[in-house]
DOPA-114342 format. One record per residue: residue number from 1; residue in one letter; chain; x, y, z of N, C-alpha, C, CB in turn. Coordinates in Angstrom, 3 decimals. Glycine has a CB too. Layout:
resi/resn/chain/nxx/nyy/nzz/caxx/cayy/cazz/cxx/cyy/czz/cbxx/cbyy/cbzz
NUM/A/A/X/Y/Z/X/Y/Z/X/Y/Z/X/Y/Z $
...
***
This chain:
resi/resn/chain/nxx/nyy/nzz/caxx/cayy/cazz/cxx/cyy/czz/cbxx/cbyy/cbzz
1/M/A/0.848/-1.203/0.000/0.000/0.000/0.000/0.868/1.232/0.000/-0.951/0.017/1.217 $
2/V/A/0.456/2.281/-0.719/1.226/3.517/-0.776/0.987/4.322/0.480/0.861/4.339/-2.020 $
3/D/A/2.015/4.829/1.074/1.919/5.649/2.283/1.623/7.078/1.849/3.238/5.576/3.143 $
4/V/A/0.331/7.529/1.921/-0.076/8.832/1.431/0.591/9.952/2.212/-1.579/8.972/1.503 $
5/A/A/0.864/9.737/3.456/1.482/10.781/4.293/2.803/11.236/3.734/1.681/10.283/5.711 $
6/H/A/3.496/10.379/2.970/4.795/10.749/2.404/4.652/11.443/1.059/5.671/9.520/2.255 $
7/L/A/3.441/11.460/0.459/3.262/12.039/-0.862/2.558/13.381/-0.839/2.499/11.098/-1.723 $
8/V/A/1.604/13.582/0.105/0.809/14.809/0.169/1.560/15.861/0.964/-0.578/14.541/0.800 $
9/P/A/1.763/17.086/0.439/2.468/18.138/1.189/1.768/18.424/2.489/2.575/19.421/0.365 $
10/H/A/2.532/18.767/3.477/1.991/19.029/4.811/1.322/20.390/4.844/3.098/18.950/5.877 $
11/S/A/0.092/20.460/5.409/-0.640/21.714/5.567/-0.515/22.201/6.989/-2.118/21.545/5.187 $
12/P/A/-0.284/23.522/7.160/-0.157/24.035/8.529/-1.402/23.794/9.353/0.150/25.511/8.506 $
13/D/A/-2.600/23.750/8.670/-3.857/23.569/9.412/-4.216/22.104/9.599/-4.991/24.277/8.698 $
14/G/A/-3.529/21.248/8.976/-3.852/19.841/9.043/-3.258/19.187/10.266/-3.380/19.142/7.809 $
15/P/A/-3.523/17.931/10.418/-2.964/17.189/11.569/-1.460/17.049/11.438/-3.610/15.793/11.689 $
16/P/A/-0.754/16.804/12.519/0.712/16.644/12.476/1.112/15.547/11.497/1.265/16.321/13.881 $
17/R/A/2.210/15.822/10.771/2.693/14.858/9.783/3.329/13.676/10.477/3.695/15.512/8.823 $
18/R/A/3.071/12.521/9.932/3.671/11.305/10.502/5.174/11.283/10.246/3.011/10.037/9.907 $
19/R/A/5.893/10.821/11.219/7.341/10.686/11.044/7.642/9.520/10.122/8.047/10.492/12.405 $
20/S/A/8.612/9.736/9.275/9.008/8.636/8.388/9.682/7.548/9.183/9.939/9.131/7.273 $
21/R/A/9.454/6.362/8.762/10.046/5.224/9.459/11.529/5.100/9.145/9.322/3.933/9.085 $
22/V/A/12.307/4.637/10.102/13.747/4.444/9.921/13.976/3.244/9.017/14.466/4.247/11.288 $
23/R/A/14.703/3.465/7.982/14.993/2.366/7.063/16.202/1.572/7.562/15.248/2.903/5.632 $
24/P/A/16.212/0.275/7.438/17.345/-0.538/7.925/18.668/-0.181/7.273/17.066/-1.999/7.690 $
25/W/A/18.598/0.261/6.005/19.876/0.536/5.316/20.547/1.797/5.820/19.651/0.655/3.821 $
26/H/A/19.805/2.677/6.536/20.445/3.862/7.125/21.556/3.454/8.085/19.405/4.733/7.862 $
27/G/A/21.263/2.464/8.906/22.270/1.992/9.860/23.458/1.366/9.172/21.663/0.998/10.814 $
28/A/A/23.191/0.679/8.062/24.289/0.054/7.320/25.221/1.104/6.749/23.747/-0.832/6.195 $
29/V/A/24.631/2.209/6.216/25.457/3.288/5.670/26.311/3.907/6.759/24.584/4.362/5.010 $
30/A/A/25.697/4.132/7.924/26.458/4.723/9.036/27.628/3.847/9.440/25.552/4.954/10.240 $
31/L/A/27.398/2.544/9.500/28.474/1.631/9.871/29.572/1.634/8.816/27.930/0.212/10.064 $
32/T/A/29.156/1.748/7.543/30.151/1.786/6.466/31.031/3.014/6.580/29.469/1.762/5.101 $
33/V/A/30.407/4.191/6.879/31.180/5.423/7.027/32.161/5.309/8.181/30.250/6.620/7.244 $
34/V/A/31.693/4.775/9.311/32.577/4.616/10.476/33.732/3.695/10.136/31.799/4.064/11.689 $
35/A/A/33.415/2.599/9.431/34.475/1.661/9.061/35.489/2.300/8.148/33.891/0.436/8.396 $
36/A/A/34.998/3.135/7.196/35.909/3.800/6.265/36.814/4.768/6.992/35.131/4.532/5.181 $
37/V/A/36.218/5.545/7.915/37.034/6.488/8.688/38.050/5.740/9.540/36.144/7.376/9.579 $
38/G/A/37.580/4.676/10.173/38.503/3.894/10.998/39.621/3.296/10.187/37.766/2.800/11.717 $
39/G/A/39.280/2.790/8.978/40.307/2.228/8.103/41.312/3.261/7.676/39.679/1.606/6.891 $
40/G/A/40.810/4.495/7.409/41.724/5.562/7.019/42.689/5.918/8.121/40.956/6.781/6.613 $
41/L/A/42.182/5.959/9.349/43.064/6.256/10.477/44.090/5.152/10.670/42.250/6.446/11.758 $
42/W/A/43.670/3.912/10.439/44.620/2.804/10.603/45.754/2.901/9.585/43.899/1.450/10.460 $
43/A/A/45.407/3.293/8.341/46.451/3.424/7.317/47.313/4.652/7.562/45.827/3.499/5.920 $
44/W/A/46.709/5.728/8.007/47.442/6.980/8.199/48.321/6.932/9.437/46.475/8.147/8.301 $
45/K/A/47.788/6.376/10.538/48.518/6.276/11.804/49.091/7.621/12.245/49.642/5.257/11.680 $
46/P/A/48.224/8.598/12.517/48.739/9.925/12.877/49.485/9.951/14.192/47.616/10.902/12.938 $
47/W/A/49.334/8.900/15.006/50.056/8.870/16.271/51.529/8.508/16.089/49.401/7.886/17.214 $
48/Q/A/51.894/8.024/14.910/53.295/7.741/14.668/54.043/9.041/14.374/53.454/6.742/13.505 $
49/S/A/55.341/9.042/14.616/56.147/10.227/14.341/57.512/9.801/13.835/56.284/11.111/15.601 $
50/V/A/58.086/10.621/12.983/59.428/10.394/12.471/60.255/11.624/12.797/59.418/10.102/10.933 $
51/E/A/61.271/11.455/13.629/62.134/12.565/14.019/63.419/12.510/13.202/62.447/12.523/15.543 $
52/L/A/63.679/13.574/12.441/64.856/13.637/11.587/65.654/14.893/11.909/64.455/13.613/10.095 $
53/P/A/66.982/14.812/11.857/67.780/16.035/12.020/67.604/16.947/10.819/69.271/15.694/12.212 $
54/Q/A/67.850/18.227/11.021/67.728/19.183/9.917/68.711/18.864/8.796/67.957/20.611/10.420 $
55/S/A/69.891/18.389/9.154/70.886/17.992/8.155/71.846/17.008/8.798/71.654/19.231/7.587 $
56/A/A/72.597/16.319/7.955/73.566/15.335/8.453/74.684/15.196/7.442/72.891/13.956/8.720 $
57/C/A/75.755/14.558/7.881/76.889/14.239/7.003/77.438/15.491/6.325/76.469/13.213/5.942 $
58/W/A/77.947/16.394/7.157/78.609/17.623/6.711/77.661/18.522/5.915/79.833/17.281/5.861 $
59/G/A/76.372/18.420/6.242/75.377/19.255/5.581/74.936/18.770/4.224/75.897/20.607/5.443 $
60/V/A/75.427/17.618/3.779/75.077/17.108/2.451/73.672/16.495/2.456/76.114/16.062/1.987 $
61/L/A/73.318/15.822/3.548/71.984/15.232/3.653/71.066/16.192/4.399/72.039/13.854/4.372 $
62/D/A/70.055/16.720/3.729/69.033/17.479/4.431/67.914/16.516/4.843/68.481/18.643/3.540 $
63/R/A/66.867/17.058/5.467/65.792/16.196/5.961/65.164/15.354/4.850/64.721/17.038/6.629 $
64/E/A/64.942/15.967/3.691/64.312/15.242/2.592/65.207/14.122/2.082/63.970/16.196/1.454 $
65/A/A/66.519/14.351/2.098/67.449/13.321/1.612/67.609/12.193/2.631/68.822/13.945/1.301 $
66/I/A/67.422/12.486/3.912/67.517/11.455/4.945/66.294/10.548/4.914/67.666/12.094/6.333 $
67/R/A/65.151/11.131/4.615/63.878/10.419/4.759/63.843/9.061/4.052/62.766/11.275/4.230 $
68/P/A/64.355/8.894/2.820/64.245/7.583/2.165/65.016/6.469/2.860/64.722/7.690/0.757 $
69/F/A/65.984/6.812/3.710/66.826/5.794/4.325/66.263/5.244/5.633/68.187/6.356/4.570 $
70/V/A/65.255/5.895/6.200/64.800/5.533/7.543/63.419/4.912/7.500/64.793/6.755/8.457 $
71/G/A/62.930/4.500/8.665/61.643/3.836/8.752/60.490/4.807/8.860/61.626/2.910/9.917 $
72/S/A/59.301/4.257/9.154/58.086/5.059/9.173/57.713/5.547/10.566/56.953/4.269/8.602 $
73/D/A/58.430/5.125/11.587/58.107/5.551/12.938/59.353/5.400/13.803/56.916/4.730/13.520 $
74/G/A/59.885/6.500/14.289/61.077/6.425/15.120/61.898/7.694/15.036/61.921/5.241/14.721 $
75/K/A/63.184/7.568/15.328/64.053/8.735/15.405/65.387/8.449/14.729/64.271/9.150/16.866 $
76/A/A/65.869/9.413/13.955/67.180/9.325/13.313/68.149/10.263/14.013/67.085/9.665/11.803 $
77/V/A/69.352/9.772/14.267/70.394/10.565/14.932/71.669/10.476/14.117/70.639/10.074/16.393 $
78/A/A/72.273/11.617/13.821/73.500/11.665/13.015/74.730/11.722/13.915/73.479/12.883/12.063 $
79/H/A/75.772/11.001/13.518/77.054/11.002/14.219/78.146/11.257/13.189/77.296/9.649/14.983 $
80/V/A/79.005/12.237/13.448/80.054/12.606/12.497/81.402/12.600/13.197/79.775/13.993/11.872 $
81/Q/A/82.391/12.019/12.545/83.781/12.051/13.017/84.656/12.534/11.873/84.251/10.642/13.530 $
82/G/A/85.403/13.590/12.114/86.305/14.115/11.098/85.616/15.093/10.171/86.893/12.988/10.297 $
83/E/A/86.416/15.843/9.450/85.929/16.844/8.508/86.311/16.466/7.080/86.486/18.232/8.861 $
84/L/A/85.598/17.036/6.140/85.933/16.825/4.731/87.096/17.736/4.371/84.702/17.097/3.804 $
85/S/A/88.262/17.355/4.844/89.463/18.149/4.650/90.592/17.250/4.176/89.856/18.883/5.947 $
86/A/A/91.374/17.757/3.253/92.509/16.982/2.761/93.523/16.705/3.865/93.184/17.713/1.610 $
87/A/A/93.495/17.500/4.921/94.426/17.298/6.027/94.059/16.080/6.868/94.468/18.536/6.904 $
88/E/A/92.818/15.569/6.736/92.388/14.414/7.519/92.250/13.203/6.609/91.054/14.703/8.246 $
89/P/A/92.912/12.090/6.952/92.863/10.917/6.077/91.520/10.198/6.089/93.936/9.954/6.471 $
90/L/A/90.708/10.429/7.121/89.456/9.675/7.240/88.379/10.534/7.890/89.672/8.382/8.057 $
91/A/A/87.185/10.522/7.315/86.010/11.176/7.893/84.844/10.216/7.760/85.700/12.552/7.192 $
92/E/A/84.025/10.133/8.815/82.916/9.185/8.816/81.640/9.862/9.275/83.231/7.983/9.711 $
93/C/A/80.533/9.399/8.733/79.218/9.881/9.144/78.250/8.704/9.151/78.711/11.018/8.199 $
94/T/A/77.505/8.572/10.235/76.465/7.552/10.309/75.161/8.203/10.746/76.867/6.412/11.285 $
95/V/A/74.079/7.665/10.240/72.743/8.055/10.696/72.109/6.800/11.275/71.862/8.671/9.520 $
96/S/A/72.026/6.749/12.597/71.436/5.588/13.250/69.924/5.754/13.322/72.030/5.389/14.664 $
97/W/A/69.232/4.628/13.385/67.777/4.653/13.363/67.239/3.859/14.552/67.234/4.080/12.027 $
98/S/A/66.425/4.514/15.358/65.811/3.882/16.521/64.297/3.876/16.292/66.193/4.634/17.860 $
99/P/A/63.607/2.789/16.602/63.971/1.722/17.520/64.725/0.547/16.922/62.769/1.222/18.146 $
100/K/A/64.894/0.484/15.614/65.589/-0.658/15.026/67.078/-0.592/15.326/65.355/-0.711/13.511 $
101/G/A/67.636/-1.713/15.747/69.063/-1.767/15.992/69.791/-2.344/14.795/69.359/-2.584/17.235 $
102/G/A/71.030/-2.780/15.018/71.791/-3.376/13.935/72.575/-2.341/13.155/70.875/-4.124/13.011 $
103/L/A/72.603/-2.494/11.832/73.361/-1.597/10.983/72.767/-0.201/10.990/73.418/-2.133/9.570 $
104/A/A/73.620/0.796/10.720/73.127/2.164/10.600/72.281/2.294/9.337/74.302/3.175/10.578 $
105/A/A/71.335/3.217/9.353/70.533/3.465/8.162/71.401/4.021/7.044/69.384/4.430/8.476 $
106/V/A/72.356/4.894/7.405/73.321/5.451/6.458/74.705/5.389/7.095/72.949/6.924/6.059 $
107/D/A/75.676/4.936/6.338/77.059/4.884/6.823/77.951/5.356/5.680/77.461/3.425/7.309 $
108/A/A/78.550/6.538/5.847/79.385/7.130/4.794/80.810/7.299/5.293/78.813/8.492/4.336 $
109/T/A/81.767/6.896/4.459/83.186/7.016/4.782/83.892/7.743/3.643/83.827/5.615/5.028 $
110/V/A/84.652/8.764/3.990/85.437/9.518/3.005/86.909/9.367/3.381/85.008/11.045/2.959 $
111/M/A/87.683/8.728/2.507/89.092/8.446/2.787/89.996/9.165/1.792/89.358/6.933/2.746 $
112/R/A/91.127/9.581/2.295/92.230/10.053/1.446/93.167/8.881/1.223/92.990/11.275/2.094 $
113/T/A/93.490/8.581/-0.036/94.329/7.421/-0.329/95.515/7.820/-1.203/93.505/6.322/-1.020 $
114/D/A/96.567/7.010/-1.130/97.707/7.230/-2.015/97.452/6.518/-3.341/99.029/6.729/-1.361 $
115/D/A/98.396/6.605/-4.249/98.190/6.035/-5.585/98.047/4.518/-5.549/99.343/6.415/-6.498 $
116/A/A/98.759/3.852/-4.644/98.666/2.395/-4.575/97.248/1.951/-4.191/99.686/1.843/-3.564 $
117/L/A/96.673/2.577/-3.178/95.312/2.227/-2.771/94.298/2.614/-3.853/94.958/2.917/-1.441 $
118/H/A/94.545/3.704/-4.544/93.663/4.129/-5.618/93.632/3.084/-6.733/94.108/5.488/-6.169 $
119/Q/A/94.788/2.549/-7.068/94.845/1.506/-8.094/94.148/0.230/-7.627/96.303/1.201/-8.463 $
120/Q/A/94.267/-0.089/-6.332/93.561/-1.252/-5.798/92.045/-1.063/-5.892/93.974/-1.505/-4.340 $
121/D/A/91.571/0.159/-5.607/90.142/0.442/-5.723/89.664/0.242/-7.159/89.840/1.875/-5.259 $
122/Q/A/90.436/0.715/-8.121/90.056/0.548/-9.521/90.038/-0.923/-9.931/91.010/1.324/-10.420 $
123/A/A/91.010/-1.672/-9.446/91.048/-3.097/-9.765/89.859/-3.833/-9.147/92.362/-3.714/-9.276 $
124/R/A/89.520/-3.478/-7.921/88.368/-4.102/-7.265/87.088/-3.771/-8.017/88.259/-3.642/-5.798 $
125/M/A/86.956/-2.534/-8.459/85.780/-2.137/-9.213/85.665/-2.944/-10.503/85.827/-0.643/-9.524 $
126/A/A/86.758/-3.044/-11.241/86.743/-3.781/-12.504/86.384/-5.246/-12.280/88.102/-3.674/-13.202 $
127/D/A/86.888/-5.835/-11.201/86.605/-7.240/-10.915/85.127/-7.435/-10.552/87.507/-7.746/-9.771 $
128/D/A/84.585/-6.549/-9.708/83.177/-6.669/-9.310/82.252/-6.520/-10.514/82.827/-5.614/-8.247 $
129/I/A/82.577/-5.603/-11.411/81.751/-5.398/-12.597/81.855/-6.605/-13.530/82.171/-4.109/-13.334 $
130/A/A/83.069/-7.115/-13.720/83.263/-8.264/-14.604/82.525/-9.501/-14.099/84.747/-8.571/-14.744 $
131/R/A/82.436/-9.649/-12.786/81.754/-10.809/-12.196/80.250/-10.584/-12.029/82.369/-11.138/-10.845 $
132/G/A/79.756/-9.422/-12.411/78.339/-9.142/-12.294/77.879/-8.798/-10.902/77.580/-10.287/-12.770 $
133/R/A/78.823/-8.503/-10.042/78.459/-8.169/-8.659/78.139/-6.696/-8.480/79.578/-8.555/-7.720 $
134/A/A/78.521/-5.860/-9.440/78.310/-4.420/-9.323/78.058/-3.828/-10.700/79.521/-3.736/-8.651 $
135/T/A/77.544/-2.602/-10.692/77.258/-1.869/-11.928/77.972/-0.529/-11.894/75.730/-1.668/-12.121 $
136/E/A/78.682/-0.203/-12.980/79.369/1.089/-13.034/78.382/2.181/-13.433/80.560/1.043/-14.027 $
137/L/A/78.523/3.350/-12.793/77.695/4.506/-13.112/78.596/5.649/-13.555/76.825/4.926/-11.896 $
138/P/A/78.330/6.263/-14.692/79.131/7.417/-15.118/78.831/8.620/-14.239/78.858/7.757/-16.598 $
139/V/A/79.887/9.226/-13.691/79.695/10.364/-12.795/80.502/11.585/-13.215/80.066/9.976/-11.386 $
140/G/A/81.261/11.501/-14.302/81.996/12.665/-14.754/83.449/12.381/-15.078/81.923/13.725/-13.728 $
141/D/A/84.167/13.430/-15.468/85.569/13.301/-15.850/86.443/12.960/-14.646/86.060/14.591/-16.503 $
142/Q/A/87.344/12.002/-14.840/88.354/11.614/-13.853/87.763/10.961/-12.607/89.153/12.820/-13.448 $
143/A/A/86.494/10.611/-12.621/85.863/9.972/-11.455/85.192/8.674/-11.889/84.823/10.927/-10.786 $
144/K/A/85.191/7.711/-11.000/84.560/6.420/-11.273/83.646/6.071/-10.102/85.633/5.299/-11.501 $
145/S/A/82.483/5.489/-10.435/81.533/5.103/-9.393/80.883/3.785/-9.768/80.460/6.198/-9.182 $
146/W/A/80.588/2.989/-8.773/79.890/1.732/-9.015/79.032/1.399/-7.800/80.895/0.584/-9.316 $
147/V/A/77.946/0.650/-8.057/77.006/0.293/-7.004/76.734/-1.200/-7.047/75.694/1.087/-7.145 $
148/D/A/76.422/-1.746/-5.876/75.912/-3.104/-5.766/74.671/-3.031/-4.876/77.003/-4.101/-5.181 $
149/P/A/74.033/-4.132/-4.544/72.797/-4.051/-3.776/72.925/-3.408/-2.400/72.248/-5.402/-3.615 $
150/V/A/74.141/-3.304/-1.875/74.313/-2.777/-0.516/75.187/-1.534/-0.470/74.909/-3.838/0.374 $
151/N/A/76.129/-1.382/-1.404/77.124/-0.316/-1.333/77.108/0.572/-2.573/78.505/-0.909/-1.148 $
152/A/A/77.561/1.793/-2.361/77.890/2.695/-3.468/79.305/3.205/-3.227/76.857/3.890/-3.582 $
153/S/A/80.146/3.191/-4.256/81.533/3.628/-4.143/81.829/4.670/-5.212/82.502/2.430/-4.267 $
154/L/A/82.706/5.611/-4.888/83.102/6.632/-5.849/84.533/7.053/-5.532/82.129/7.859/-5.813 $
155/I/A/85.384/7.091/-6.562/86.791/7.453/-6.376/87.184/8.496/-7.413/87.709/6.201/-6.481 $
156/F/A/88.111/9.358/-7.035/88.621/10.358/-7.973/89.920/10.933/-7.433/87.579/11.486/-8.212 $
157/P/A/90.793/11.438/-8.330/92.037/12.057/-7.875/91.786/13.469/-7.357/93.067/12.088/-9.010 $
158/C/A/92.546/13.836/-6.345/92.409/15.192/-5.810/93.746/15.614/-5.194/91.252/15.268/-4.749 $
159/P/A/94.724/15.898/-6.040/96.041/16.287/-5.529/96.066/17.757/-5.095/97.115/16.038/-6.597 $
160/V/A/95.981/17.983/-3.810/96.076/19.339/-3.260/97.218/19.346/-2.244/94.713/19.795/-2.596 $
161/P/A/97.839/20.498/-1.997/99.016/20.558/-1.134/98.802/19.968/0.256/99.456/21.971/-0.998 $
162/E/A/97.613/20.164/0.833/97.386/19.691/2.199/97.340/18.172/2.311/96.103/20.266/2.726 $
163/A/A/97.163/17.488/1.177/96.974/16.045/1.216/98.283/15.274/1.326/96.233/15.601/-0.008 $
164/G/A/99.402/15.878/0.977/100.662/15.143/0.979/100.647/14.055/-0.061/100.939/14.549/2.348 $
165/R/A/100.966/12.832/0.351/100.975/11.711/-0.595/99.573/11.168/-0.844/101.876/10.595/-0.079 $
166/R/A/98.601/11.581/-0.044/97.222/11.080/-0.203/96.526/11.919/-1.281/96.422/11.143/1.167 $
167/T/A/96.787/11.555/-2.507/96.366/12.393/-3.637/95.038/11.977/-4.258/97.423/12.372/-4.693 $
168/N/A/94.323/11.034/-3.624/93.061/10.552/-4.177/91.994/10.497/-3.083/93.245/9.161/-4.824 $
169/V/A/90.744/10.479/-3.513/89.616/10.397/-2.589/88.827/9.129/-2.894/88.706/11.662/-2.695 $
170/S/A/88.482/8.397/-1.846/87.670/7.196/-1.972/86.467/7.337/-1.027/88.509/5.903/-1.646 $
171/I/A/85.262/7.236/-1.584/84.042/7.403/-0.784/83.225/6.116/-0.851/83.198/8.620/-1.288 $
172/L/A/82.729/5.686/0.297/81.883/4.504/0.382/80.621/4.874/1.156/82.637/3.313/1.063 $
173/V/A/79.460/4.525/0.603/78.179/4.731/1.280/77.463/3.389/1.345/77.301/5.808/0.541 $
174/T/A/77.061/3.021/2.538/76.322/1.781/2.732/75.259/2.015/3.792/77.269/0.613/3.139 $
175/G/A/74.593/0.967/4.220/73.561/1.105/5.232/72.681/-0.120/5.285/72.725/2.333/4.970 $
176/D/A/71.827/-0.162/6.284/70.942/-1.301/6.487/69.846/-1.303/5.423/70.325/-1.268/7.903 $
177/P/A/69.797/-2.317/4.559/68.772/-2.339/3.512/67.390/-2.711/4.027/69.170/-3.301/2.435 $
178/Q/A/67.287/-3.082/5.311/66.006/-3.532/5.853/65.254/-2.448/6.611/66.226/-4.703/6.757 $
179/V/A/65.860/-1.271/6.780/65.186/-0.240/7.566/63.959/0.305/6.856/66.144/0.891/7.874 $
180/P/A/64.063/0.874/5.658/62.871/1.421/5.012/62.094/0.334/4.277/63.258/2.536/4.039 $
181/A/A/60.781/0.444/4.305/59.955/-0.524/3.575/59.798/-0.037/2.137/58.551/-0.711/4.261 $
182/R/A/60.887/-0.102/1.386/60.897/0.397/0.018/61.623/-0.600/-0.877/61.565/1.793/-0.057 $
183/P/A/61.361/-0.576/-2.184/62.067/-1.492/-3.090/63.580/-1.298/-3.004/61.593/-1.283/-4.538 $
184/A/A/64.303/-2.397/-3.082/65.760/-2.359/-2.944/66.400/-1.470/-4.004/66.336/-3.769/-3.033 $
185/R/A/65.858/-1.493/-5.237/66.454/-0.703/-6.315/66.376/0.793/-5.996/65.748/-1.001/-7.655 $
186/E/A/65.268/1.235/-5.393/65.138/2.643/-5.040/66.168/3.039/-3.991/63.727/2.938/-4.532 $
187/L/A/66.425/2.144/-3.048/67.408/2.427/-2.016/68.810/2.517/-2.606/67.361/1.358/-0.931 $
188/V/A/69.128/1.657/-3.570/70.419/1.736/-4.254/70.547/3.073/-4.985/70.584/0.559/-5.246 $
189/Q/A/69.450/3.525/-5.613/69.468/4.814/-6.296/69.704/5.960/-5.320/68.161/5.031/-7.047 $
190/N/A/69.092/5.881/-4.138/69.307/6.915/-3.124/70.772/6.983/-2.702/68.422/6.653/-1.902 $
191/R/A/71.411/5.828/-2.570/72.842/5.818/-2.217/73.669/6.427/-3.339/73.326/4.378/-1.922 $
192/A/A/73.316/6.103/-4.580/74.044/6.671/-5.721/73.900/8.191/-5.751/73.536/6.064/-7.044 $
193/D/A/72.701/8.679/-5.478/72.471/10.132/-5.450/73.278/10.779/-4.325/70.964/10.443/-5.272 $
194/F/A/73.258/10.152/-3.167/73.953/10.710/-2.005/75.461/10.741/-2.211/73.620/9.906/-0.755 $
195/I/A/76.027/9.658/-2.751/77.484/9.612/-2.880/77.967/10.640/-3.898/77.946/8.201/-3.288 $
196/L/A/77.158/10.913/-4.929/77.527/11.949/-5.895/77.514/13.328/-5.226/76.564/11.929/-7.109 $
197/E/A/76.497/13.602/-4.416/76.440/14.890/-3.723/77.591/15.027/-2.739/75.101/15.051/-2.991 $
198/L/A/77.970/13.930/-2.100/79.096/13.959/-1.170/80.397/14.245/-1.911/79.199/12.629/-0.406 $
199/A/A/80.581/13.628/-3.071/81.767/13.893/-3.885/81.811/15.350/-4.336/81.795/12.966/-5.104 $
200/K/A/80.664/15.898/-4.707/80.611/17.304/-5.107/81.043/18.223/-3.969/79.200/17.672/-5.565 $
201/E/A/80.649/17.867/-2.741/81.018/18.697/-1.599/82.524/18.648/-1.351/80.260/18.245/-0.346 $
202/V/A/83.134/17.471/-1.528/84.592/17.366/-1.390/85.279/18.222/-2.452/85.052/15.887/-1.505 $
203/V/A/84.820/18.125/-3.686/85.407/18.916/-4.771/85.226/20.405/-4.504/84.773/18.537/-6.124 $
204/R/A/84.072/20.780/-4.017/83.809/22.196/-3.730/84.748/22.721/-2.648/82.347/22.394/-3.297 $
205/R/A/85.013/21.914/-1.643/85.842/22.369/-0.534/87.333/22.346/-0.853/85.577/21.522/0.675 $
206/E/A/87.756/21.360/-1.643/89.187/21.146/-1.818/89.708/21.500/-3.215/89.507/19.722/-1.522 $
207/G/A/88.824/21.758/-4.139/89.292/22.108/-5.475/89.309/20.913/-6.407/90.669/22.712/-5.400 $
208/C/A/90.196/19.974/-6.154/90.302/18.760/-6.966/90.336/19.080/-8.464/89.133/17.822/-6.662 $
209/P/A/91.445/19.625/-8.956/91.539/20.008/-10.362/91.307/18.821/-11.287/92.897/20.627/-10.647 $
210/D/A/90.711/19.105/-12.436/90.437/18.133/-13.504/89.250/17.221/-13.210/91.658/17.287/-13.743 $
211/V/A/88.637/17.349/-12.032/87.462/16.529/-11.721/86.208/17.353/-12.004/87.487/16.039/-10.229 $
212/H/A/85.387/16.863/-12.906/84.140/17.536/-13.260/83.003/16.521/-13.160/84.216/18.159/-14.699 $
213/L/A/82.192/16.666/-12.137/81.137/15.696/-11.859/79.826/16.092/-12.538/80.927/15.560/-10.348 $
214/V/A/79.036/15.084/-12.859/77.739/15.317/-13.497/76.772/15.941/-12.491/77.157/13.992/-14.064 $
215/D/A/75.719/16.544/-13.012/74.745/17.191/-12.130/73.928/16.183/-11.336/73.816/18.073/-12.939 $
216/H/A/73.531/15.089/-11.993/72.666/14.106/-11.339/73.191/12.704/-11.618/71.197/14.246/-11.822 $
217/A/A/72.982/11.841/-10.649/73.404/10.446/-10.818/72.554/9.761/-11.879/73.307/9.681/-9.481 $
218/T/A/73.210/8.946/-12.675/72.502/8.154/-13.680/71.561/7.173/-12.998/73.497/7.401/-14.590 $
219/A/A/70.422/6.917/-13.602/69.480/5.966/-13.037/70.122/4.588/-12.913/68.213/5.891/-13.896 $
220/V/A/69.949/3.972/-11.763/70.515/2.652/-11.531/69.718/1.640/-12.350/70.501/2.286/-10.011 $
221/P/A/70.390/0.826/-13.187/69.649/-0.156/-13.998/69.080/-1.260/-13.130/70.554/-0.759/-15.079 $
222/P/A/67.935/-1.822/-13.491/67.379/-2.939/-12.706/68.275/-4.153/-12.792/65.967/-3.299/-13.190 $
223/R/A/68.309/-4.914/-11.702/69.132/-6.124/-11.658/68.227/-7.320/-11.494/70.175/-6.062/-10.510 $
***
């Protein structure tokens, strides 16, 4: 039967209009909305927080550059030993990630080497590439770089007076591949980008004649 009360307009002089009955599907819609909101909060997790330093590793890593290396909830702390100076044979920077222990999220080492060690680095690079363990990336004149699933390496000559016999620079960037929930290839690309920026900072500070680095790291090929 048709409910006439729902079809005839209400008259001010007429009897009070009947209230419409609650439809069962109204409750279902409400539950769906609540579930959707709850699901969104579960995915968003606004109670989580990521604490990052403003910069790290001699100012080369800013907050945006640190972010890909760390997890989705916790705190990153930078530790630096030594300066990017030809007078120092070794400088190190690590970005540790808490609450996860183990390897650092980022571990960068900048070494001054003599010609013998420089030749050993080149030989190691050639061997790793020949065996398929690493991929060479073009980074510019007089510089060589290669990456594997865990490490990025970059070497170049930099004969400046303060260096003495240590006329070359060797940079290694590594870190825990399990910290960020991201594809491994993207993490390798982040290391390649970082090591190039680190090399640029060394060249900027020390001169390093004849070394001309590219603006951006070449895309890491899929393995």
